[in-house]
C-alpha positions as CSV (number, residue, x, y, z in Angstrom):
1,M,34.4,153.5,83.5
2,R,38.1,151.5,83.3
3,V,40.1,151.0,80.7
4,T,41.7,147.9,79.9
5,E,45.3,146.7,79.4
6,K,44.6,146.5,75.3
7,G,42.7,150.1,75.8
8,Q,39.3,149.1,75.4
9,V,36.4,150.7,77.2
10,T,32.3,149.9,77.2
11,I,29.9,152.2,76.4
12,P,27.6,152.0,79.0
13,K,24.1,150.6,77.3
14,D,21.8,153.9,78.0
15,I,24.1,155.6,75.9
16,R,24.4,152.4,72.6
17,D,21.0,152.8,72.9
18,R,20.3,156.7,73.0
19,L,22.7,157.1,70.0
20,D,21.8,154.0,68.1
21,I,24.8,152.0,68.9
22,K,25.2,148.7,67.7
23,P,27.7,145.7,67.3
24,G,29.6,147.2,63.5
25,S,28.8,150.7,64.0
26,E,31.5,153.0,63.9
27,V,32.4,155.9,65.9
28,E,34.8,158.3,66.8
29,F,36.6,159.8,69.8
30,V,36.7,163.7,68.8
31,V,39.4,165.4,71.3
32,A,38.7,169.2,72.8
33,E,40.0,171.2,75.0
34,E,37.9,170.0,78.3
35,G,38.5,166.3,76.7
36,V,37.2,163.8,74.7
37,M,34.1,162.9,72.7
38,L,32.2,160.3,71.6
39,V,30.7,161.0,68.6
40,K,28.5,158.0,66.4
41,N,30.2,158.2,62.7
42,G,32.3,160.4,61.1
43,D,29.8,162.6,59.6
44,A,28.9,163.8,63.1
45,A,32.2,164.7,64.6
46,D,32.4,167.9,62.5
47,A,30.0,169.4,64.3
48,F,32.1,169.1,67.3
49,K,35.3,170.0,65.9
50,D,34.8,173.4,65.8
51,F,33.2,173.2,69.5
52,D,36.2,175.0,71.2
53,A,36.2,178.2,68.9
54,W,32.4,178.5,68.5
55,A,32.5,178.3,72.7
56,R,35.0,181.4,72.2
57,S,33.0,183.0,69.4
58,V,29.9,183.5,72.3
59,Q,32.2,184.3,75.5
60,G,30.5,187.0,76.6
61,T,27.7,187.4,75.0
62,F,25.1,185.8,77.6
63,D,23.8,188.6,79.9
64,T,22.6,187.6,83.4
65,A,21.3,191.1,84.6
66,G,23.9,190.8,86.8
67,M,23.0,188.4,88.9
68,T,25.8,185.4,89.9
69,A,25.5,181.7,88.5
70,D,23.8,180.8,91.6
71,E,21.3,183.1,91.6
72,Y,20.3,183.1,87.9
73,V,20.5,179.1,88.1
74,D,17.8,180.2,91.3
75,W,16.1,182.3,88.9
76,L,15.8,179.7,86.2
77,R,14.6,177.2,88.5
78,G,11.9,179.2,90.3
79,P,10.6,179.0,93.9
80,R,11.6,175.3,95.4
81,D,9.0,174.3,98.0
82,D,11.8,171.5,99.3
83,L,14.3,174.3,99.8
84,D,12.7,177.3,100.4
85,R,10.3,176.5,103.4
86,H,10.0,178.9,105.6
């Protein structure tokens, strides 16, 4: 997505449809450590403002039973015929 000289971007249609954003809708950009989130209406922004604090509060609480991230994803996904052919 490219920013115009006026600092504008076009919100892709699939996102506008999903969030029901129409001409005249109010949106807000919420800044987080990893980037920026687009939020429809000012009310929803509060749900994201403390996202980083929430993420820090749950850090290390997820038990993968010693599996690496790849092993865990494989376990979640289950056997894949297209990849596990012998």
